[in-house]
C-alpha positions in Angstrom: -46.9 29.2 -20.1 -45.7 27.7 -16.7 -46.2 29.6 -13.7 -43.5 31.5 -11.9 -42.6 29.9 -8.7 -43.0 32.4 -5.3 -40.8 32.4 -2.3 -42.3 30.9 0.6 -42.9 32.9 3.9 -39.6 33.7 5.8 -41.0 31.8 8.9 -41.6 28.5 6.8 -38.0 28.9 5.3 -36.4 29.1 8.5 -38.1 26.3 10.0 -37.7 24.1 7.1 -33.8 25.0 7.1 -33.8 23.9 11.0 -35.1 20.7 10.1 -33.0 19.9 7.0 -30.1 20.4 9.2 -31.4 17.7 11.4 -33.1 15.5 8.6 -31.6 16.3 5.4 -33.8 13.6 3.8 -37.3 15.2 4.8 -39.1 15.4 1.3 -41.1 18.3 2.6 -38.6 20.2 3.6 -36.6 19.4 0.5 -39.6 20.6 -1.7 -40.3 23.6 0.2 -36.8 24.8 0.1 -35.9 23.9 -3.5 -38.9 25.8 -4.9 -38.4 28.7 -2.6 -34.6 29.1 -3.6 -35.6 28.7 -7.3 -38.1 31.2 -6.9 -35.5 33.5 -5.3 -32.9 32.8 -8.4 -35.8 33.7 -10.8 -36.0 37.2 -9.1 -32.3 37.4 -9.1 -31.6 36.3 -12.6 -34.8 36.6 -14.7 -34.4 35.4 -18.2 -34.9 32.3 -20.2 -31.3 31.3 -21.4 -30.5 28.7 -18.7 -32.8 25.8 -17.6 -32.1 25.1 -13.8 -33.3 21.4 -13.1 -33.9 20.1 -9.6 -35.4 16.9 -10.1 -38.3 15.8 -8.9 -39.2 19.3 -7.4 -39.0 21.9 -10.1 -37.0 23.7 -13.2 -36.9 27.3 -14.1 -35.4 29.1 -16.7 -33.4 32.1 -15.7 -30.3 34.4 -16.7 -30.8 36.9 -19.5 -29.8 36.0 -23.0 -31.3 33.9 -25.7 -34.7 32.8 -25.1 -35.5 28.9 -25.1 -39.1 28.1 -26.2 -39.1 24.3 -27.1 -37.0 21.0 -26.9 -34.1 20.5 -25.0 -32.6 24.0 -23.8 -29.3 25.1 -25.2 -27.7 25.5 -21.4 -28.8 23.2 -18.6 -28.0 22.9 -15.1 -29.1 20.0 -13.2 -28.5 18.8 -9.6 -30.3 17.2 -6.6 -32.1 19.1 -3.9 -29.6 18.9 -1.3 -26.7 20.1 -3.3 -29.0 23.1 -4.4 -30.2 24.0 -1.0 -26.2 24.1 -0.2 -25.3 26.1 -3.2 -28.2 28.6 -2.3 -27.5 29.0 1.4 -23.8 29.5 0.7 -22.8 26.0 2.4 -21.2 24.7 -0.8 -19.3 26.5 -3.5 -20.1 26.1 -7.0 -16.6 25.2 -8.1 -16.7 22.5 -5.4 -19.8 21.1 -6.4 -19.0 21.2 -10.0 -15.5 19.3 -9.5 -17.2 16.9 -7.1 -19.9 15.9 -9.8 -22.8 17.0 -7.6 -24.0 19.1 -10.6 -24.1 19.0 -14.4 -24.0 22.2 -16.2 -23.7 22.5 -20.2 -24.1 25.4 -22.5 -23.4 29.3 -22.3 -23.9 30.9 -19.1 -24.5 28.0 -16.7 -22.1 29.3 -14.0 -24.3 30.6 -11.6 -21.8 32.1 -9.2 -22.7 35.6 -9.6 -26.3 34.9 -8.3 -25.3 32.4 -5.3 -25.8 32.4 -2.5 -29.6 33.5 -2.4 -29.9 34.4 1.0 
């Protein structure tokens, strides 16, 4: 069983967000923030019916419903780290990201707007 992600300490998140605003391509900050916000999503929407993928950093299963155990999950959300961070912080709306093609979502329960923003 994959280990659950854990939120980062608040001071590290705050510093990473500040650096991310200056240098949005900083890979260490992208990694920390991506995993931090995915961990918060796991806490807010526990479950296994939707897989949220933010390559190359992490993927988590969230949202209550039918449990997925092997193969390609029936419900998938995939997006890049910058888009995920913008959604998680409230800097970008789900509908705007989807209509702009910044995220791909297929299957049931893939609208994560009830759980966002995460801060």
